[in-house]
C-alpha positions as CSV (number, residue, x, y, z in Angstrom):
1,M,-55.6,-25.5,13.3
2,R,-54.6,-22.3,11.1
3,A,-50.8,-21.4,11.8
4,V,-50.9,-18.0,13.8
5,P,-48.2,-16.0,12.2
6,L,-44.8,-15.5,13.9
7,Q,-44.9,-12.0,14.4
8,R,-48.2,-12.1,15.9
9,L,-46.7,-15.0,18.5
10,V,-43.6,-12.6,19.4
11,M,-46.5,-9.8,20.4
12,L,-48.7,-12.2,22.3
13,I,-46.0,-12.7,24.4
14,F,-44.9,-9.6,25.0
15,F,-48.1,-9.0,26.2
16,L,-48.6,-11.5,28.5
17,Q,-45.0,-11.5,30.0
18,P,-45.5,-7.7,32.2
19,I,-48.7,-8.9,33.3
20,A,-48.4,-10.5,37.2
21,F,-45.5,-7.7,36.9
22,G,-48.0,-4.6,36.3
23,A,-50.0,-6.1,39.4
24,W,-47.1,-5.5,41.7
25,L,-46.8,-1.8,40.8
26,P,-49.8,-0.3,42.5
27,R,-49.4,-2.9,45.4
28,I,-45.9,-1.1,46.6
29,P,-47.8,1.6,48.7
30,D,-49.3,-1.6,50.9
31,V,-46.2,-3.5,51.1
32,Q,-44.6,-0.1,52.5
33,A,-47.3,0.2,55.0
34,K,-47.4,-3.4,55.8
35,L,-43.7,-3.6,56.5
36,N,-43.9,0.5,57.8
37,L,-41.2,1.4,55.7
38,G,-40.2,4.8,55.4
39,T,-39.4,6.3,51.6
40,A,-35.3,5.5,52.3
41,D,-36.4,2.1,53.8
42,L,-38.6,1.6,50.4
43,A,-35.5,2.9,48.6
44,I,-33.0,0.3,49.8
45,A,-35.1,-2.4,49.6
46,L,-36.0,-1.7,45.8
47,L,-32.2,-1.7,44.9
48,G,-32.9,-5.7,44.9
49,L,-33.9,-5.6,41.2
50,P,-31.0,-3.6,39.8
51,I,-28.5,-6.0,42.0
52,G,-30.2,-8.9,40.4
53,T,-30.3,-7.7,37.1
54,L,-26.0,-6.9,37.4
55,L,-25.5,-10.2,38.6
56,T,-27.6,-11.7,35.9
57,L,-26.8,-9.7,32.4
58,S,-22.9,-9.9,32.8
59,F,-23.6,-13.8,31.0
60,A,-26.8,-13.6,29.9
61,G,-26.1,-12.4,26.5
62,R,-23.8,-15.3,25.7
63,V,-25.9,-17.9,27.3
64,V,-29.2,-16.4,25.1
65,S,-26.8,-16.3,22.1
66,R,-26.3,-19.6,22.3
67,I,-29.5,-21.4,23.5
68,G,-31.5,-18.9,21.5
69,G,-34.3,-16.5,22.1
70,R,-37.2,-18.8,22.3
71,A,-35.7,-21.1,24.7
72,A,-34.8,-18.2,27.1
73,I,-38.1,-17.2,26.8
74,I,-40.1,-20.6,27.9
75,Y,-37.4,-21.1,30.5
76,G,-37.4,-17.4,31.6
77,F,-41.7,-17.7,31.5
78,V,-41.4,-20.2,34.3
79,F,-38.5,-18.7,36.4
80,F,-40.1,-15.4,36.3
81,L,-43.6,-16.2,36.7
82,A,-42.3,-18.6,39.8
83,V,-41.2,-15.5,41.7
84,V,-42.9,-12.6,40.7
85,S,-45.0,-12.8,44.1
86,L,-42.3,-13.1,46.4
87,P,-41.8,-9.4,47.3
88,A,-45.4,-9.4,48.3
89,F,-44.9,-11.9,50.3
90,A,-41.7,-10.8,52.1
91,P,-42.4,-10.0,56.1
92,T,-39.5,-8.1,56.2
93,V,-37.3,-5.3,54.4
94,T,-34.4,-7.7,54.5
95,L,-36.4,-10.5,52.4
96,L,-38.4,-8.0,50.3
97,F,-34.9,-6.8,49.3
98,F,-33.7,-10.2,48.3
99,S,-37.2,-11.2,46.8
100,L,-36.8,-8.1,44.3
101,M,-33.3,-9.5,43.7
102,I,-34.7,-13.0,42.6
103,L,-37.2,-11.1,40.7
104,G,-34.6,-8.9,38.8
105,V,-32.8,-12.0,37.8
106,A,-35.7,-13.0,36.4
107,L,-37.5,-10.4,34.8
108,S,-33.6,-9.7,32.9
109,T,-33.3,-13.2,31.6
110,V,-37.0,-13.8,29.9
111,E,-36.7,-9.7,28.4
112,L,-33.3,-10.3,27.0
113,G,-34.9,-13.3,25.2
114,M,-38.0,-12.0,24.1
115,N,-35.8,-8.6,22.5
116,V,-33.3,-11.4,21.0
117,E,-36.5,-13.3,19.6
118,A,-38.1,-10.0,18.1
119,D,-34.9,-9.0,16.3
120,L,-34.6,-12.2,14.8
121,T,-38.3,-12.1,13.5
122,E,-37.7,-9.0,12.1
123,K,-34.9,-10.5,10.1
124,V,-36.6,-13.4,9.2
125,T,-39.8,-12.3,8.0
126,G,-38.6,-9.0,6.9
127,L,-41.5,-7.1,8.8
128,I,-40.6,-4.2,11.5
129,I,-42.3,-5.5,14.8
130,M,-40.2,-3.9,17.2
131,S,-42.4,-1.1,18.4
132,R,-45.8,-2.7,18.2
133,S,-44.1,-5.7,20.0
134,H,-43.0,-2.9,23.1
135,G,-46.7,-1.5,22.3
136,F,-47.7,-5.1,23.7
137,W,-46.0,-4.7,26.6
138,S,-46.8,-1.2,27.8
139,L,-50.7,-3.0,27.9
140,G,-49.5,-6.3,29.4
141,I,-48.0,-3.6,31.9
142,M,-51.3,-1.8,31.9
143,F,-53.7,-4.4,31.9
144,G,-51.5,-6.0,35.2
145,S,-51.7,-2.8,36.8
146,L,-55.3,-2.5,36.4
147,L,-55.9,-6.0,37.7
148,G,-53.4,-4.5,41.0
149,A,-55.8,-1.6,41.0
150,G,-58.9,-3.5,40.9
151,A,-57.3,-6.1,43.8
152,I,-57.2,-2.9,46.0
153,A,-60.5,-1.9,45.4
154,I,-62.1,-5.7,46.5
155,G,-59.6,-5.8,49.3
156,A,-57.7,-8.6,48.4
157,P,-53.8,-8.9,49.9
158,P,-51.1,-8.2,47.5
159,H,-49.3,-11.2,47.8
160,W,-52.6,-13.8,47.1
161,S,-53.7,-11.6,44.3
162,I,-50.4,-11.8,42.2
163,L,-49.7,-15.1,42.7
164,G,-53.4,-15.5,41.2
165,I,-52.5,-13.8,38.4
166,A,-49.1,-15.4,37.9
167,V,-50.8,-18.8,37.7
168,V,-53.2,-17.8,35.6
169,V,-50.8,-16.3,33.1
170,L,-48.2,-19.5,32.8
171,P,-49.8,-21.8,31.2
172,I,-50.8,-19.4,28.5
173,A,-47.8,-18.1,28.3
174,L,-46.0,-21.6,27.8
175,F,-48.5,-22.4,25.2
176,V,-48.3,-19.7,23.4
177,S,-44.3,-19.4,23.6
178,T,-44.1,-23.4,22.7
179,R,-45.3,-22.9,19.3
180,L,-42.8,-20.1,18.6
181,P,-41.0,-22.0,15.7
182,K,-37.2,-23.0,15.8
183,L,-35.6,-20.1,13.4
184,P,-32.1,-20.2,11.5
185,E,-29.3,-19.7,14.4
186,S,-27.2,-18.5,11.9
187,H,-27.8,-14.6,13.6
188,H,-27.0,-16.0,17.2
189,A,-25.2,-19.4,17.6
190,E,-22.9,-19.4,15.0
191,T,-21.2,-15.9,16.2
192,A,-21.3,-16.6,19.7
193,K,-19.2,-20.0,19.4
194,T,-16.5,-16.8,18.4
195,Y,-17.1,-14.2,19.8
196,R,-15.4,-12.9,23.0
197,F,-16.3,-10.2,25.4
198,K,-15.2,-6.9,24.9
199,L,-16.0,-3.1,25.6
200,P,-18.6,-1.7,24.0
201,G,-17.7,1.0,21.3
202,L,-18.6,4.1,20.5
203,A,-22.2,3.5,18.8
204,L,-23.1,1.0,21.6
205,I,-22.1,3.4,24.2
206,G,-23.8,6.3,22.7
207,I,-27.1,4.4,22.2
208,C,-27.0,3.0,25.6
209,A,-26.8,7.0,26.7
210,F,-29.8,7.4,24.6
211,V,-31.3,4.7,26.3
212,F,-30.6,5.5,30.5
213,G,-32.4,8.1,30.5
214,V,-35.7,6.6,28.5
215,T,-35.6,4.0,31.0
216,M,-35.2,5.7,34.3
217,T,-37.8,7.5,33.7
218,E,-40.0,4.7,32.9
219,G,-38.9,2.8,35.8
220,A,-39.2,6.2,38.3
221,I,-43.0,6.3,37.0
222,A,-43.6,2.6,37.6
223,D,-42.7,2.7,41.4
224,W,-43.0,6.1,42.3
225,S,-46.5,7.3,40.4
226,A,-49.3,5.8,43.1
227,V,-46.9,6.9,46.2
228,Y,-46.2,10.2,44.5
229,L,-50.7,10.6,44.0
230,R,-50.9,9.3,47.7
231,D,-48.3,11.4,49.6
232,V,-48.6,14.7,47.2
233,F,-52.2,14.8,46.6
234,G,-54.0,12.5,49.1
235,S,-55.1,9.9,46.8
236,E,-57.0,7.0,48.6
237,G,-57.7,3.3,46.8
238,A,-58.0,2.4,43.6
239,Q,-56.8,6.4,42.5
240,M,-53.6,5.9,43.6
241,G,-52.9,3.2,40.3
242,L,-54.5,5.7,38.0
243,G,-51.0,7.4,37.1
244,Y,-49.6,4.7,36.4
245,S,-52.4,3.2,34.4
246,V,-52.8,6.7,32.2
247,F,-49.1,6.8,31.6
248,A,-48.9,3.0,30.3
249,F,-51.9,3.4,28.2
250,M,-50.1,6.4,26.4
251,V,-46.7,4.1,26.2
252,A,-48.7,1.7,24.3
253,A,-50.6,4.4,22.0
254,G,-47.2,5.6,21.2
255,R,-45.5,2.5,20.2
256,F,-48.0,0.9,18.4
257,S,-47.7,4.0,15.9
258,G,-43.8,3.7,16.4
259,D,-43.0,1.8,13.3
260,Y,-45.1,3.7,11.5
261,M,-43.9,6.9,12.5
262,K,-40.1,5.9,12.2
263,G,-40.4,5.0,8.6
264,R,-42.2,8.2,7.7
265,F,-39.6,9.9,9.8
266,G,-36.9,8.4,11.0
267,P,-35.8,7.3,14.4
268,V,-33.5,10.3,15.2
269,A,-36.9,12.6,14.4
270,I,-39.5,10.7,16.2
271,A,-37.0,10.1,19.1
272,R,-36.2,13.6,19.5
273,G,-40.3,14.8,19.6
274,C,-40.6,12.5,21.9
275,G,-37.8,13.6,24.9
276,I,-39.4,17.0,24.2
277,A,-42.8,15.1,25.0
278,S,-40.8,13.9,28.3
279,L,-39.6,17.2,29.6
280,A,-42.9,18.8,29.6
281,G,-44.7,16.2,31.1
282,M,-42.0,16.4,33.6
283,L,-42.7,19.8,34.2
284,I,-46.7,19.3,34.3
285,I,-46.4,16.8,36.8
286,L,-43.8,19.1,38.8
287,V,-46.0,22.0,39.5
288,A,-49.6,20.2,39.1
289,P,-52.3,21.7,41.6
290,A,-54.4,18.7,41.5
291,P,-54.7,15.1,40.7
292,P,-55.8,15.7,37.0
293,F,-53.2,18.1,36.2
294,A,-50.8,15.3,37.4
295,L,-52.5,12.8,35.3
296,L,-51.9,14.8,32.3
297,G,-48.3,15.3,32.8
298,F,-48.1,11.3,33.3
299,A,-49.8,10.9,30.0
300,A,-47.0,13.1,28.2
301,I,-44.1,11.3,29.5
302,G,-46.0,7.9,28.4
303,V,-45.6,9.7,25.2
304,G,-42.3,10.7,25.5
305,V,-40.5,7.4,26.5
306,S,-43.0,5.4,24.6
307,V,-40.5,4.6,21.2
308,G,-37.0,5.3,23.2
309,F,-36.3,1.2,24.1
310,P,-37.7,0.0,20.7
311,L,-35.9,2.3,18.7
312,A,-32.5,1.8,21.0
313,V,-33.1,-2.1,20.6
314,T,-33.3,-2.1,16.7
315,A,-29.7,0.1,16.3
316,A,-28.1,-1.9,18.8
317,A,-29.2,-5.2,17.1
318,A,-27.9,-4.0,13.7
319,L,-24.3,-3.4,14.7
320,T,-21.9,-5.6,13.4
321,D,-18.9,-5.8,16.1
322,R,-20.5,-8.8,18.0
323,P,-23.5,-11.1,17.8
324,A,-26.9,-9.4,18.2
325,A,-27.4,-11.3,21.6
326,A,-24.4,-9.6,23.1
327,S,-25.1,-6.4,22.1
328,L,-28.5,-6.6,23.2
329,A,-27.8,-8.1,26.4
330,I,-25.2,-4.4,27.3
331,L,-28.4,-2.3,26.2
332,S,-30.7,-4.2,28.2
333,F,-28.2,-4.3,31.6
334,V,-28.0,-0.3,30.7
335,A,-31.8,0.1,30.4
336,L,-32.7,-2.4,33.1
337,L,-30.1,-0.4,35.1
338,G,-31.9,3.0,34.9
339,F,-35.3,1.2,35.0
340,L,-34.5,0.0,38.5
341,V,-31.7,2.3,40.1
342,G,-34.3,5.5,38.9
343,P,-36.8,4.7,42.0
344,P,-34.1,4.0,44.7
345,I,-32.5,7.5,43.8
346,I,-35.7,9.2,43.6
347,G,-36.4,7.6,47.4
348,F,-33.5,8.9,48.7
349,I,-34.0,12.5,47.9
350,G,-38.0,12.2,48.7
351,E,-37.2,11.1,51.9
352,Y,-35.6,14.6,52.9
353,W,-37.0,16.9,50.3
354,G,-40.1,15.3,49.2
355,L,-41.0,13.6,46.3
356,R,-41.4,16.4,44.3
357,I,-38.0,17.3,43.9
358,G,-37.1,13.6,43.5
359,L,-39.2,13.1,40.5
360,A,-37.4,16.6,39.6
361,V,-34.2,15.0,39.3
362,L,-35.6,13.3,35.9
363,M,-35.2,16.1,34.1
364,V,-31.4,15.8,33.7
365,P,-31.3,11.5,32.5
366,L,-34.1,12.8,29.9
367,F,-32.2,15.9,28.5
368,V,-29.1,13.9,28.5
369,S,-31.3,11.1,26.4
370,L,-32.6,14.3,24.0
371,I,-28.3,15.1,23.4
372,F,-27.8,11.5,22.4
373,T,-30.7,10.7,19.8
374,H,-28.3,11.1,16.8
375,M,-27.0,8.0,18.0
376,L,-30.4,5.8,16.3
377,T,-29.4,7.1,13.2
378,P,-29.1,3.9,10.7
379,R,-25.6,4.9,10.4
380,A,-24.7,3.9,13.8
381,T,-23.3,1.0,12.9
382,E,-19.3,0.1,13.3
383,N,-17.0,-1.5,11.9
384,S,-13.3,-1.8,12.3
385,G,-13.6,1.5,14.8
386,R,-15.5,3.6,12.5
387,L,-19.0,4.3,11.8
388,V,-20.6,3.2,8.3
389,E,-23.7,3.8,6.4
390,R,-26.1,0.5,7.2
391,E,-29.8,0.8,6.3
392,V,-31.8,-0.5,9.5
393,V,-34.5,-2.7,8.2
């Protein structure tokens, strides 16, 4: 059988990983209703995900640096798909919190391995694939959210439908990930032997400041779009999942064109244009008088946040003051923190002032991200405490 090119294997892995998680997102209102949770109660439960991430990424960078992205992906897939349906099975808000915490541990592990492998693939093959890889991730989570919406339409219970999807995805994911070749370890293992943890430098801090607002917005749309359409416009059934499906589609579209656009206009110009699109989309959602206008806002935000994280991954991996996996662990920590703490914050605010006001809070981190887009320049490489010129391949 003809060998599949390495970059295509990586992109397929990015597609497969979020499918089951995407199926969970449209079912959040169902779990909320089943447990009779208010907006603030749901927000507290959702804190389990960022706490699980906090517990993991403090040491995951060092582990992945030693074992490599390939091994992290294989073991991470098994762990992640084994626990992804647990939140839907939770009979109480306490168990919902802890099941989400376990899911956060698994999610951060496998995603760190994927980003390390994508970066190493770029260095080995000389091909830029980071944005397209994340484009396939967006297609995967969109596909999963559509499966979740379809499960709602046929009346399938959340727990069994998500578990069934995970059971189908697992053997496919293992088949693909075990076919990843063992790439040269000089990029991660050798530097990991001598590397000792130190605080991030200014370049990495700036990149993290940029990515936080992007992923905070992405997480907020993931967790609250269905609830927003239900509570603000009275949408029901599968219609509740349309907001995230439109958003995820536009994220994927932006990411598939991201590598080309980056080569043509540079990372900073692309990031600034997308930042403006995010702010415009948020304004549309906040003033939307009907669901179609809100869907237009979700689409604009999808374009706006599409290439932020892939651009940040490339910029962070290019820094030379630590192994790429260590830089990406810090970046992933901040990115996932934004992705996962945004929804609870919005939930607390929405409990008292409504979800329109809750989502309006996102304007602040989006504006901060726009300010820090200059940190994505290829010059943002740190060496002996100063920034030097370095081409990002």
